N, C-alpha and C positions, 0 to 999 in steps of 0.2 A: 280847773283840776286837769292834770295831765291824763292822757289816755294813749293806748297803743294805736298806731296808725293802722287803718283798714285799707288793704291793697287789693285791687282787682287784677287778676291775671287773665287777660282777654285773649281768647283764641280767635284769631282774625281771618282765618280761611274758612269758607263754608262749603267747599267742594266735597262731594261724596268721597273722592279718592284722596283727600288731603292726608298729609303726613303730620300735620300740626299737632295732633294729640300726643305724639311721642315727645317732642321737646317741651310741650306744655306740661305734661305730667312730670317730666324730669325737673323742670324749673319749679313747679309746685312743691315737689319734695324738698328742694333746697330752701324754699321760703318757709315751709312748714316746720323745718328743723330749727328755726330761729324763734327767740322769745320776744323780739323787739318789733314784731309786726303780726297782724292777722291777715291771712290771705284767702281769697275765694276765687275759684275758677269761674269765669264768665264767658260763655260760649256764644258767639254771634249767631250760630245756628238756632239757638233757642229763642231768638227775638224776631225773626222773619221781618226785618225792617224793609219797608218799601223804599224805592228810590226817593231821594229828597225832593219834596214837592211843596214845601211850605212857602208862604209869601216872603219870609225872611227867617234868619236863624233865631233861636230863642234868646239870643242876646237882645233882640229888638222887640219881639212879640212872642206870646205863648204859641207853642206848636198845637196844631189841631188834630193831627193823626194820633189815634190812641196808642198805636205801637211805638211811635216816636216818644210819646209822653212816658210810656212804661219804661223805655230805654233810659230816658233822662232820670226817672225816679230811681232806677237801679244805680246809675252812675253817682247819684247824689250820696249814696251810702259810703263812698270811698274817698280816701285821702291821697291816693297815688295809684299808679298803673304800671303793669308789666304787659307788654304786647308780644305775642308771637308774631314774627314777621317773615313771611315768605316773599321772595322777589319775583314780581311779574313784570317783565319788560322794563327792567331797571326801576321799578317802583313798587308800592304796596298793592295789596289786593283791592279790587273795586269794592268788595264788601266792607273792608276796613275804612276806606275813604268815605263811603256812605255813612257808616256808623259814626265817624268823627263829625261829619256835617250835620247829623241829626241832633246834635247837642252843641252847646257852646258854654253856657254858664257853668255846667257841671265839670268841665275840664279846667276852668280858670284857676290859676295859682296852685296847681297840684303837680307833683313831679311824675316823670315817666322814665322807664327803661325798657329793655326788650331782650328777647332771645330770638336771634335772627338766623336764618339758615338758607343755604343755597351754594352754588359753586363758588361764589365769591363771599360767602358768609352773609349774603343779602346786605352787604355794606351800602350799596347805592339806595336800596329801598329804605333802610334805616335812616340814612341821611335825609331822604325825602320826608320820612315820617317826622324827624326832628324839626324840619322846616315848617311842616304843617302844625306841629305842636306849639311852636313859638307863636304862630298866628292865633292859635287858640288860647294863648296866654298860659300855657303849661310851662313846666320847668324840665326840659330834657337833660338828664344827667349824662356825664361823659361816659361812664362805664356801661357796658352791655356784653351779652354773650353772643359770639358769632360761631356758627357751625359751618365751616367752609372747607374747600380744598379736599385733601385726602380724608379728613375726618368725615365730611359730609358724604362722600362717595362710599365710605366704609359702612355707614349706618343707614343710608337711604335705601328704600326698596329697589330703586333703579340701579343701585350699585351693589354693595355687598350684603345689605340688609342685616347687618349685625346689630346687637343690642346697643342702645345708646350708652350703657354702662361701660362698654369697651373703650369709649373715648372720654369717659368722665374726668379722668385726671387732667385732661387738656382743657376742659370746660370749667371745672370747679373754681379755680382762682378768679376767673372773670365773673362768675356768678356771685362769688362772695363780694368782690369789689362793687359790682353793680348794685347789689342789694344793700350794701353799706351806704352807698351814695343815696339810694332811694329813701332809706329810712331817715338819714340825716336831713334831707330836703323835705320829706314828709313832716317831720317834727317841726322844722323851721317854718314851713308854710302853714301848718295847722296853727301854730302860735300866732303868726301874723294875721291869719283870717279871723281867729278868735278875738284878737285885739281890735280889728276893724269892726267886728260885730258889737263889741263893747262900746266903742266910740260912737257907732251909729245909734245905739240904744240910749246913750247918755243924754 
């Protein structure tokens, strides 16, 4: 029986001074306006994950840390992911990398996209995230939202501090395309995973 894909919008910065909540809430609004997905905001701050210290990833053996297990159980609820991506020294935040490492099987064969922000639109960080996602057997879609250049400095507190709605017309087409891609791949991978489960049970 077909069902609507469940999507996690993961806030991937945990700094007290983070700006991530602004693009996260904007992207959440775009996703919630659609009828072809269900979306839930998942904030890494709420999980207090330790640095990865397992004998191996849960691809090979169960995790022992209860916080890691709780994180994996949360991820299990979803069919795809949207990440907020800030660029730290040409890459993703340490908190996000650790959260990715704390699970494996929960990412496999599920699509991902992002809303990325920074002076260059966090393009380098997002490309790094896509490479990590491939290793985790995710499906990185081509489309994403990038808040960069003049738009970024207009809305970021270290720049003009304007409301993100002032640049919305520049972001909306990319958001629509990214979410269209995400839903398509979520439905495709859900069907494939369901077929795998049916074959395994036969």
